[in-house]
Kinemage of the C-alpha trace (Angstrom):
@kinemage 1
@onewidth
@group {chain A} dominant
@subgroup {mainchain}
@vectorlist {calphas} color= white
{ca unk a 1} P -20.062 9.257 -7.979
{ca unk a 2} L -17.055 6.939 -7.478
{ca unk a 3} L -16.894 3.439 -6.101
{ca unk a 4} L -14.302 2.026 -3.727
{ca unk a 5} L -13.237 -1.568 -4.311
{ca unk a 6} L -10.861 -3.376 -1.967
{ca unk a 7} L -8.785 -6.081 -3.627
{ca unk a 8} L -7.607 -9.145 -1.728
{ca unk a 9} L -3.870 -9.056 -0.970
{ca unk a 10} L -3.500 -12.607 -2.294
{ca unk a 11} L -4.178 -11.372 -5.835
{ca unk a 12} L -1.685 -8.472 -5.820
{ca unk a 13} L 1.582 -8.956 -7.722
{ca unk a 14} L 4.722 -7.381 -6.266
{ca unk a 15} L 7.645 -6.524 -8.528
{ca unk a 16} L 11.126 -6.267 -7.028
{ca unk a 17} L 13.820 -3.704 -7.879
{ca unk a 18} L 17.396 -4.109 -6.641
{ca unk a 19} L 19.550 -0.970 -6.435
{ca unk a 20} L 23.301 -1.230 -5.964
{ca unk a 21} L 26.046 1.399 -6.035
{ca unk a 22} L 26.803 0.852 -9.721
{ca unk a 23} L 23.510 -0.108 -11.354
{ca unk a 24} L 19.799 -0.698 -10.942
{ca unk a 25} L 18.332 -4.080 -11.801
{ca unk a 26} L 14.593 -4.559 -12.185
{ca unk a 27} L 13.386 -8.112 -11.728
{ca unk a 28} L 9.828 -8.947 -12.721
{ca unk a 29} L 8.856 -11.766 -10.369
{ca unk a 30} L 5.132 -11.991 -9.720
{ca unk a 31} L 4.693 -12.678 -6.015
{ca unk a 32} L 1.818 -12.255 -3.632
{ca unk a 33} L 2.100 -9.835 -0.728
{ca unk a 34} L 2.031 -12.761 1.718
{ca unk a 35} L 5.104 -14.291 0.041
{ca unk a 36} L 7.002 -10.992 0.205
{ca unk a 37} L 6.160 -10.551 3.889
{ca unk a 38} L 7.277 -14.135 4.618
{ca unk a 39} L 10.595 -13.604 2.808
{ca unk a 40} L 11.248 -10.241 4.523
{ca unk a 41} L 10.183 -11.096 8.075
{ca unk a 42} L 12.402 -14.142 8.652
{ca unk a 43} L 15.782 -12.343 8.187
{ca unk a 44} L 14.549 -9.398 10.253
{ca unk a 45} L 13.444 -11.693 13.061
{ca unk a 46} L 16.784 -13.504 13.027
{ca unk a 47} L 18.700 -10.208 13.047
{ca unk a 48} L 16.580 -8.865 15.904
{ca unk a 49} L 17.162 -12.045 17.942
{ca unk a 50} L 20.930 -11.877 17.372
{ca unk a 51} L 21.001 -8.224 18.462
{ca unk a 52} L 19.150 -9.097 21.668
{ca unk a 53} L 21.716 -11.792 22.456
{ca unk a 54} L 24.654 -9.419 21.837
{ca unk a 55} L 23.225 -6.633 23.986
{ca unk a 56} L 22.263 -8.983 26.821
{ca unk a 57} L 25.967 -9.633 27.540
{ca unk a 58} L 26.500 -6.079 28.778
């Protein structure tokens, strides 16, 4: 019989991989999931806000 264990997201390391047209670069930067979400959400929120401003002119 198996056991299911849920790990806290604060303890999970995320490793980033950047892919460009010419090469793939793997960067081993241990980060928590919360840090990755914080880094990713801010540019998306800014972009979404800018798009709303542009479309509201029409």
